N, C-alpha and C positions, 0 to 999 in steps of 0.2 A: 788380332787374337784369333787363332783358328777355332773351329767348332769343337776340337778335342778337349779344350780347357774348360768349356762351360759346365759340364757335369761336375768337375772338380771343385769349382767355386760355389756351386749350389749345395754341395754335400756338407759344408760346414754348419750352416743353420740346421740342417736335418739332423746331424749328429748331436747338436746342442739340444734340440727338441727331444731327441731320444733319451739323452742323459737326464733331462729334466723330468721326463715322464717316469723314468726309473726311480728317481729320487722321491717323487710323490708317491709312487706305488709302495716304495720301501717304508715311507712314513705312515701311510695308511695301514700297512701290515703290522707295524709296531704298535699303532694305536689300537688296532683290533685285537691285538694280543694282550692288552692291558685290562686289568679289572677295574671296577668303578673306583677303587682306592688308588689306582695308578700303578699297581704292581705288575711288571711285565711278565709275559709267559704264562699268564693264568687265564683260562677260558671264562667267558661270561656264563656259560651254561652250568647250571647247578645240578648236583646229583639229586635224584628224586628222594623225597622224604621217606624214611623207612616207617612203616606202621608201628605204633606203640605196641609193645609186647602185651599179650593178653595175660592178665593175672592168673596165677594158678588157683583153681577152685578146689577147696578141700572139703566142702560140705555138700552132702547128698540130700536134696529135699524130699526124696521118696525112700526112706529106709524100709527094709523088708521085715524088720523084727524090732520090738520095743520092750525094754524092761524099765520099770518105775521104781524108784527108791524115795524115801522121805518119811513124812509124819502123817498125822490123822487126816489132813486134807486129801492126800493122795489115796488113803484108805476109804474115803467117802464117809468118814465118821458123821453121824447124825443126819445123813442125807435121806435115809429111808425110815429109820426108827430111833427112838430115844436112846441116847448113850450107847450106841452100837456102831460098829463098822459096817459099811455097805460098799464093798470093793466093786460091785457091778455098776455102781454109779460114779466111780472114779473118773476124773477128768482125763487121766493119763491112759488107763487100760480098761476102763469099764465097758460092759456090754449093753447097758441100758440104752435103748434107742431114744429116749428122752434127753439123754446127755450128749449122745454122739461124741464119744471120747476121742482123744487124739489118735489112739490106735485104730478105732473105727474109721476115722476119716482118712487115715493114710493107707491102711491095709484092707479095708472092707470088713463088714461084720464077721464073716466066717473066718477069715484070716486072722483077724484081731483076737479071736478066741484061742486060736492055735499058736499064734506067733507073738504073744505079749505076755508079760509076767509082772506081778506086783509084789515087790518086797518091802514096801513101806510099812510102818508100824506106828499105831497111835502112841503118842507120847515120845516118839524118837527125837533125839537131838543130834547135832553135828557129830558128837562122839560115837553115835551108832552107825554113821554112814559107811565106814569101811566094811563092817560086817555085812551090811546090806548089799554093798557092791560086790563083795566076794560071791554071795549067792547069785546075784544077777549075772555076774561074768560067766558063770558056769554055762549059761545058754548062748553065749557069744552073740548078744544082740547087736544090731547095727546102730541102735540109738538107745541111750539111757536118759531118762528124765529125772531131774533132781528138783525136789521142793522140800527144804528143811531150813530151820532157823526159828520158826514160830515158838517152838517149846524151849529154845535157848533164851528167849525173851520172856516167855510166859512161865514165871517161877513164883514161889510163894512171896517173894519180896524182890525189890530191885537189886539187893546185894547178892541175890542167888543167880542173877543172870550170867550166862557164859561171857567171859571177857571177849573183846574183839580179837585180841591176839590169839587166843585159843581157838576161836571160831575159824579164824583165817587159816591158822596152822592145821586145823582138822580138815578143811577143804583141800588144802594143798596136799596133805598126806593121802587123802581119799583118791584124788586124781592121779597122783603118782602110783599109787597102788593099782588102780584101774589100768593105767598105761603099761604096767609090767606084764599084764596078761593080754590086754586088748588095745594095742597102740593106736589103732585107727577107728575104734568105736566112737561115734558122736555122742556128745553130751549136751543135752538142752537143760539149762539152769533157770528155773523160775525165781524171780525176786520173792522175798518174804513179804506177805501182805501187810498193809498198814493196820496194825492192831488198834491203834488209837481211832481210826475211822470206823473200825468195826464196833468198837465200844460206843462211839457216837451214834451210830445207826441203830444198834441193838438195844440200847438203854431206854428207848422209848416204849418197849414192850415189857409189861409187868411180869408176865410168865417167864420170859427170858431172864430177867433179872433174878427171879427165884432159882432158876437152874444155875445161874452164875455163882450163887452162894454155896453150891456143892463143891466148888473149888476150881472152876475153870479159869485159867489165866489170872490168877489173883494179882499179880504185879500190875495188870492193866484194869481188870474188871472188879476188883474188890471195892466195896462201897461206891457203887456205880453212880449214885446220885450226889455224892460228895463233890462239891466244887470249890472246897477251901484250898488254900494255898499249898498245903502239904500234898493233897491229893493230886492237884494240877501238876506240881513238881514231879510226883511219882510217875504220872502217865507220860509226861514229857520226857522223862529219863528213859522209859521204855521205847517211846517213839524214836529218840535219838539213837538208841542202841540198835533198833531195827534198821535205820538208815545206814549205820556203820556196817552192819552185817551184809547189807546189799552191796555196799561199796567193795567189801572184801570178796564177795562172790564175783562181782564184775572184774576186779583186778586180777584175781587168780585165773579166772576163765579166759581173759584176754591173752594170757601167756600160752594157751594151748590151742593149736590151730584147729582141733576138732571139737572145740567147746564153744557154745553159743549161749550168751546170757540174754534174757528177755528185755533188756534195756529198762527195767523198772516197771514194765507193763502191768504186772499183778499188783505191785505195790500201789500204783496209780489208779487201779480200777476201783470204781465207786459201787460197792455192793448196795443194792436196794433191799428193802424188807423181804421181798419175794425171792431174792437170791441168797438169803440167809436161812439156815435151818429153822423151822418153826418148833424145833424141840430145844434149841439152845440159843438161837439168835446170835450166833458167833461163827459157827462153821458154815461153809457154803451148802445150800439146798441143791437139789438136782438142777435147778435153773442156774444156780451159781456155779455148779460144777461144769455145766455146759458152756458158761461164759469163759471159764478157765481153759476149756478144751479149745474154744475159738481162738483165744489168745495164743495158745501154744501152737496150733495148727498154722496160723498166720505167720508166726515167727519161724517155725521149723521149715516151712515151704518157701520162705522169702529168698530172693536171689542173694541178698546181703543181710548181715545181722543188723538188728535194731541199733540206732545210734546211741 
């Protein structure tokens, strides 16, 4: 065999090795192109996770103007003198430095005097809220505070209390009316105080009980020392009605993106003797008004509403 045939004989195994290498490379390529589940043609590389969208924030914790509506508590009744309003001591818009009202804390003392308005009225009930809001809306406030419901439960008798359905419908009507003129004004809603706890705290004072006989909240405070079954049942009925009012306030407020309920903070607050008026041992004193202002400020400035 001559030398010219040698390369030809050696080329067969070389071609075989080349073909085998190609098959291996193809198999590796196919394997690399499979996902962990074995699906071909899908890359192992995963798309980067997209950041979760930031929820839209509708609440401004620093409103530049405030209007208050509600009842005797927001008017500062009996905080300065007997059986009299004292709006300068109001938790919402007062100017008394001992109270440090919500307006003073948010706006500063000078701006609070110029940029806050109080349309609450002693004796007001839910039925009076639309009229108060109409007057408040004329100033186009950035925040409206609402504390109402105590007088709906404080009637001459249990039968005279506002029904829960009427109370809820009244609040719905009030908010709807406000939104017709001020669609983005924020509303801070205080829970109705626990009237039964106020009775329990105040009834230890003999002078306070004499004032109660003048007719303050008869449904709860009448015959303050009577612990008989009928009296207990009467007070429990008032208590349950207040609980129902607060649920109505919470439920209605939850449907409005610019409304914030206090989560029951005022209802849960335990007023001490010093935090009740020493003229009637039922309404908040200046100290009590200051505690209400603290609760409101904490909730208004919080990043999220209370649970």
